[in-house]
C-alpha positions in Angstrom: 262.4 20.5 55.2 259.2 20.0 57.2 256.4 17.9 55.8 253.6 20.0 54.2 250.9 17.5 53.6 248.5 17.1 56.5 245.3 15.1 57.1 242.3 17.4 57.4 240.1 17.2 60.5 236.8 15.5 60.1 234.9 18.7 60.5 236.7 20.4 57.6 236.4 17.3 55.5 232.7 17.1 56.1 232.3 20.8 55.1 234.1 20.2 51.9 232.0 17.1 51.2 228.9 19.2 51.9 229.7 21.4 49.0 229.2 18.4 46.7 226.2 16.7 48.4 224.4 19.8 49.8 224.7 22.9 47.8 221.2 24.4 48.5 218.2 23.8 50.8 216.5 21.6 48.2 219.4 19.2 48.4 218.6 18.7 52.1 215.0 18.0 51.3 215.9 15.5 48.7 218.3 13.5 50.9 216.0 13.5 53.9 212.9 12.4 51.9 214.9 9.6 50.3 216.0 8.4 53.7 212.4 8.4 54.9 211.4 6.3 51.9 214.2 3.9 52.6 213.0 3.6 56.2 209.6 2.3 55.0 207.6 5.4 55.8 203.9 5.5 54.8 203.6 9.3 55.4 206.3 12.0 54.9 205.8 15.6 55.9 208.1 18.4 54.8 208.0 22.0 56.2 210.4 24.8 55.1 210.7 28.3 56.5 212.3 31.2 54.7 213.1 29.0 51.7 214.9 26.5 54.0 217.3 28.9 55.5 215.7 29.1 58.9 214.2 25.6 59.2 213.8 22.4 57.2 211.6 19.8 59.0 211.2 16.3 57.8 208.8 14.0 59.7 208.1 10.3 58.8 206.6 7.3 60.3 209.3 4.8 59.3 211.1 2.2 61.3 213.0 4.7 63.4 216.4 4.2 65.0 217.9 3.0 68.2 220.1 5.4 70.3 223.3 3.9 68.9 222.1 4.2 65.3 221.0 7.8 65.9 224.5 8.6 67.1 226.3 6.7 64.3 224.1 8.2 61.6 226.0 11.5 61.7 229.4 9.9 61.2 230.8 10.0 57.7 230.5 6.8 55.6 228.2 5.2 58.1 225.4 3.4 56.3 223.1 0.4 56.6 222.5 0.1 52.8 225.7 -1.6 51.7 228.4 -3.9 53.3 230.7 -4.7 50.3 231.7 -3.5 46.9 229.3 -5.8 45.2 226.4 -4.1 46.9 227.1 -0.9 45.1 226.1 -2.5 41.8 223.0 -4.1 43.2 221.3 -1.2 44.9 217.5 -1.2 45.6 217.6 1.9 47.9 218.0 5.6 47.4 220.8 6.2 49.9 224.0 4.1 50.2 227.0 6.4 50.8 226.4 7.5 54.3 227.5 11.1 53.5 224.2 13.0 53.5 223.6 13.4 57.3 227.3 14.0 58.0 227.4 16.7 55.3 224.2 18.3 56.4 225.3 18.3 60.1 228.6 19.9 59.2 227.0 23.1 57.9 223.8 23.4 60.0 222.3 22.8 63.4 220.6 19.4 63.3 218.3 17.9 65.8 217.0 14.3 65.4 214.1 12.8 67.3 213.5 9.1 66.6 211.9 6.1 68.2 211.5 2.5 67.1 208.1 0.8 67.1 208.8 -1.4 70.1 210.6 1.2 72.3 208.8 3.1 75.1 210.8 6.3 74.7 212.7 7.8 71.8 216.1 9.5 71.5 216.9 13.1 70.8 220.4 13.8 69.3 221.8 17.3 68.6 224.8 18.1 66.3 225.9 21.6 65.5 228.5 22.3 62.8 229.6 18.7 62.7 230.2 18.5 66.5 228.2 16.3 68.7 226.3 18.2 71.3 224.0 16.0 73.3 221.8 12.9 73.3 219.0 12.3 75.7 215.7 10.4 76.0 212.5 12.1 74.7 208.9 11.2 74.1 208.1 11.2 70.4 206.0 9.1 68.0 207.4 6.2 66.1 209.6 7.2 63.2 212.1 10.0 62.7 211.9 13.8 62.9 214.7 15.9 61.5 215.1 19.6 62.2 217.7 21.4 60.1 218.2 25.0 61.3 220.3 27.8 60.0 221.8 26.1 57.0 225.4 27.2 56.2 225.5 29.3 59.4 229.2 28.5 59.8 230.0 29.1 56.1 229.1 32.8 55.5 230.4 32.7 51.9 228.0 29.9 51.1 225.1 31.4 52.9 225.6 34.8 51.2 225.2 33.3 47.8 222.1 31.3 48.5 219.1 32.1 46.3 216.2 34.2 47.5 213.5 32.5 49.6 211.1 32.5 46.7 213.6 30.7 44.4 214.5 28.3 47.1 210.9 27.5 47.7 210.4 26.6 44.0 213.5 24.3 44.1 212.2 22.6 47.2 208.8 22.1 45.5 210.5 20.6 42.5 212.4 18.1 44.6 209.3 17.2 46.5 207.4 16.6 43.2 210.2 14.2 41.9 210.2 12.1 45.1 206.4 12.1 45.3 205.9 11.0 41.6 208.0 7.9 41.9 206.3 6.8 45.2 202.5 7.0 44.6 201.8 4.5 47.4 203.2 6.9 50.0 201.3 9.9 51.4 203.2 13.3 51.2 202.6 16.7 52.7 204.5 19.9 51.9 204.3 23.1 53.9 205.9 26.5 53.0 206.2 28.7 56.0 203.7 26.5 57.8 201.2 27.0 54.9 200.1 23.7 53.2 201.1 23.4 49.5 200.6 19.7 48.8 198.6 17.0 50.6 199.0 13.9 48.5 197.2 10.7 49.5 198.2 7.2 48.3 196.8 6.6 44.9 197.7 5.1 41.5 200.5 6.5 39.2 198.0 8.3 37.0 196.3 9.8 40.0 199.6 10.9 41.5 200.5 12.7 38.3 197.2 14.5 38.2 197.6 15.5 41.9 201.1 16.8 41.4 200.9 18.5 38.0 197.2 19.5 37.9 193.9 18.4 36.6 194.5 19.9 33.3 196.8 17.0 32.3 194.3 14.3 33.0 192.6 14.1 29.6 196.0 14.5 27.8 197.7 11.4 29.4 198.5 8.5 27.1 199.7 5.3 28.7 203.0 3.8 27.7 203.9 0.1 28.3 206.8 -1.9 26.8 208.5 -4.9 28.2 211.8 -6.2 26.8 214.7 -8.3 28.0 216.8 -5.2 28.5 214.4 -2.7 30.1 210.7 -2.3 31.0 209.2 1.1 30.2 206.0 2.3 31.9 204.4 5.6 32.4 202.5 8.3 30.5 203.1 10.8 27.8 201.1 13.8 26.8 199.2 14.3 23.6 200.9 16.4 20.9 198.1 19.0 21.1 198.9 19.6 24.8 202.6 20.4 24.1 203.9 23.5 26.0 206.5 26.1 25.6 208.4 24.9 28.6 209.9 21.5 29.5 208.8 21.5 33.2 206.7 18.4 32.9 209.4 15.9 31.8 210.5 13.2 34.2 212.7 10.1 33.9 212.8 7.5 36.6 214.9 4.4 36.8 214.2 1.8 39.5 212.2 4.4 41.4 215.0 7.1 41.3 214.7 10.4 39.4 217.5 11.1 36.9 218.2 13.5 34.1 219.6 12.4 30.7 219.6 14.6 27.6 220.4 11.6 25.4 217.3 9.7 26.4 215.3 12.9 26.3 216.0 13.1 22.5 214.4 9.7 22.1 211.1 11.0 23.3 211.4 14.2 21.3 212.2 12.2 18.2 208.9 10.3 18.6 207.1 13.7 18.5 208.9 14.8 15.4 206.6 16.5 12.9 203.7 16.4 15.4 204.6 19.5 17.5 206.4 22.7 16.7 210.1 22.9 17.3 209.5 25.5 20.0 207.1 23.3 22.0 207.9 20.4 24.4 205.8 17.3 25.2 205.0 16.1 28.7 206.2 12.6 29.7 206.5 10.6 32.9 208.5 7.5 32.1 209.6 4.9 34.6 212.3 2.5 33.6 212.8 -0.8 35.4 216.2 -2.4 34.7 218.6 -4.8 36.4 220.6 -2.8 38.9 223.8 -4.5 37.7 223.3 -2.9 34.2 223.3 0.7 35.6 225.6 2.8 37.8 224.0 5.5 39.9 227.3 6.4 41.7 228.5 8.7 38.9 227.2 12.0 40.3 227.5 13.6 43.8 223.8 14.3 43.9 222.9 11.0 42.1 220.9 12.7 39.3 222.8 11.0 36.5 222.8 7.3 35.7 225.2 5.4 33.5 223.7 2.6 31.4 225.7 -0.4 30.0 223.7 -0.4 26.7 222.4 3.1 26.4 221.8 2.9 22.6 219.4 -0.1 23.1 217.5 1.8 25.8 217.2 4.8 23.5 215.6 2.7 20.8 213.2 1.0 23.2 212.0 4.3 24.6 211.6 5.8 21.1 209.6 2.8 19.9 207.5 2.6 23.0 206.5 6.3 22.8 205.9 6.2 19.0 203.8 3.1 19.4 201.6 4.7 22.0 201.1 7.8 19.8 200.2 5.6 16.9 197.7 3.5 18.8 195.8 6.4 20.3 195.5 8.3 17.0 197.9 11.0 17.9 200.1 10.1 14.9 198.3 10.4 11.5 198.2 7.0 9.8 198.7 6.5 6.1 195.6 5.4 4.2 195.9 4.0 0.7 192.2 3.4 0.1 191.2 5.5 -3.0 187.5 4.5 -3.0 185.1 7.5 -2.6 187.8 10.1 -3.1 187.5 13.1 -5.4 189.8 12.9 -8.4 191.9 16.0 -8.8 193.2 16.6 -12.3 196.9 17.0 -12.7 198.3 19.7 -15.1 200.3 18.2 -17.9 202.6 19.9 -20.3 201.0 20.6 -23.7 197.5 19.8 -22.6 194.7 22.3 -23.4 192.0 22.9 -20.7 188.7 24.7 -21.2 187.8 27.3 -18.6 184.4 26.8 -17.0 181.7 29.1 -18.3 180.5 31.8 -15.8 176.9 31.2 -14.7 175.1 34.6 -14.7 171.4 35.3 -14.4 170.8 38.1 -16.9 167.2 38.7 -15.8 168.0 39.3 -12.2 167.1 42.8 -11.0 167.0 43.5 -7.3 165.3 46.9 -8.0 162.3 45.4 -9.7 158.9 46.3 -8.3 158.0 42.9 -7.2 161.3 42.5 -5.4 160.8 45.8 -3.5 157.2 45.2 -2.8 157.7 41.7 -1.5 161.1 41.8 0.3 161.5 45.4 1.5 158.6 45.4 3.8 159.5 42.1 5.4 163.1 43.1 6.0 162.7 46.7 7.0 159.2 46.5 8.6 157.2 49.7 9.1 159.5 52.6 8.5 158.1 56.0 9.0 159.9 58.6 7.0 160.1 62.3 7.9 157.2 64.2 6.3 158.1 66.3 3.3 161.6 64.9 2.9 163.1 63.2 -0.2 166.5 61.5 0.3 167.0 60.4 -3.3 170.2 62.6 -3.5 172.5 64.4 -1.2 171.7 68.1 -1.0 174.2 70.9 -1.3 175.0 73.4 1.4 171.8 73.5 3.5 170.7 76.9 4.8 170.8 77.4 8.6 167.0 77.3 8.7 166.9 73.7 7.4 168.9 72.5 10.4 166.4 73.8 12.9 163.7 71.4 14.1 160.6 71.5 11.9 157.2 72.2 13.3 155.1 69.2 14.0 158.0 66.9 15.0 158.7 65.8 18.6 161.9 66.8 20.3 163.7 63.4 19.8 162.7 63.2 16.1 163.8 66.8 15.6 167.1 66.1 17.2 167.7 63.0 14.9 166.7 65.1 11.9 169.1 67.9 12.7 172.0 65.4 13.3 171.3 63.8 9.9 171.2 67.0 8.0 174.4 68.3 9.7 176.2 65.1 8.8 175.1 65.5 5.2 176.0 69.1 5.1 179.5 69.1 6.7 180.6 65.6 5.7 180.3 62.8 8.2 183.7 61.3 7.3 185.9 64.3 7.8 183.9 66.0 10.5 182.1 63.4 12.8 179.7 65.3 15.1 179.3 64.1 18.6 177.2 66.5 20.6 175.3 69.3 19.1 177.5 72.4 18.9 180.8 70.5 19.5 183.1 68.5 17.3 186.1 66.3 18.0 189.4 66.7 16.1 191.0 63.3 15.3 194.4 64.8 15.9 193.6 66.4 19.3 192.1 64.8 22.4 190.2 67.9 23.7 186.9 69.1 22.4 186.9 72.4 20.6 183.9 74.8 20.6 183.7 75.8 17.0 181.8 75.2 13.9 183.2 72.7 11.4 184.6 74.2 8.2 182.9 73.6 4.9 186.2 72.6 3.4 187.4 69.1 4.1 191.1 70.1 4.3 192.7 70.1 7.7 194.9 73.2 7.3 191.7 75.4 7.2 190.7 73.8 10.6 194.1 74.5 12.1 193.9 78.2 11.1 190.4 78.4 12.7 191.7 76.8 15.9 194.7 79.2 16.1 192.4 82.2 15.7 190.0 80.8 18.3 192.8 80.3 20.8 194.2 83.7 20.3 190.8 85.4 21.1 190.0 83.5 24.2 191.4 82.5 27.6 190.3 79.8 29.8 189.9 80.4 33.5 190.3 77.8 36.3 186.5 77.7 36.8 186.0 76.2 33.3 184.6 79.5 31.7 186.1 81.2 28.7 186.9 84.9 28.5 186.3 86.3 25.1 188.7 89.2 24.6 186.8 90.6 21.7 183.4 90.9 23.4 184.8 91.5 26.9 182.4 89.2 28.6 182.3 85.8 30.2 180.6 83.0 28.3 180.4 79.2 28.9 183.2 77.2 27.4 180.9 74.8 25.5 178.7 77.6 24.0 178.2 77.7 20.3 
């Protein structure tokens, strides 16, 4: 029988590896930015178009590459970070595998322009789909410029399942923030469709956190500092009062590299126990400095997980450091055993008889006394002019229609107020609130009805009146009402 096992071509092998290293546009941004930091760049610029599908541009002012290095950089397992197995466990750089550029070039159209500081001209190298295209001299500034176009153009299945441009832009922004936070001494710029999003200048760690997250977090930052023989913990945590419903502002870094660890995350949440609700999450930006030989960063394809030799000890140190910071700053309530000056609260004991306190009542207090009315009423009410000839000591019964009309000797405004008052008393202001004169609003209907309120406060009587009113009138398009009984047109709001 013929042999069935075959060695895959390099192009196919690189495309398979790209599925682990590069699974979305944000992965390309992460790998390129880390390479720029490893190159000693002082300024890194990132530009993404259409969420990284159309173009991802990374520009840095690092050391640059020679023509031979520019060609070798796209080969698989070609790296300048390690030379032996021992170097894997003593890493001080971000990249070391030599798979990022090879994986990216296998599924995109990549163009590299680079020049070293002492060279007169640079080098332009083009690789499409993992195949070398050309290399020629070019004029460019010192550093490196990467142009990644049409990501996953030769893998339609992968390109079809990419997120929308808005979601990809958020992921790119998140990766940009992670790299920018752990390198406050480097200037970063982020552009989305050529529109500036971030322009970060070199600053301190606290300043970089404020620039990335926002100014609202500045008064809520509490500094954390703990140095032990195992690990050193630095950074900032948020006040319990500033806890949020989302866990977006939670970052762990080890030796300048971002990583995610749910186990160590519980150490921070344990320190905030009983200080924040269970549905809220604190903010923290913790930087761990540890001997590279005590950790392993080569346990995840995207290097977002780190393995610690003594993880339990690191957990205890992080928990103690955060708890100590919260206690020193007064965020954690301290126990006070001083009883001096406190009010003694009696404790109920079984069988004890307690006397109820006597009620203090002033039996001679009368707010309706003449002195009280004479002295206090005028000061509080001022000059109140009553209607002439009216006595409001009691509510009258059904008022004749003549009493509703304006009285002689009163101005128009005062007459209107008088008529409104008497109508409210007559028909009941609670059941029949009167808006404009001659109209009333039904609480169960939105339209105004031209009718007189019923003397009865029962709603069935009103409904019968409305039914009779509707049956005897028709409304025209012009807003007038045709009364079928009188055979004449009259305004809709007439009485």
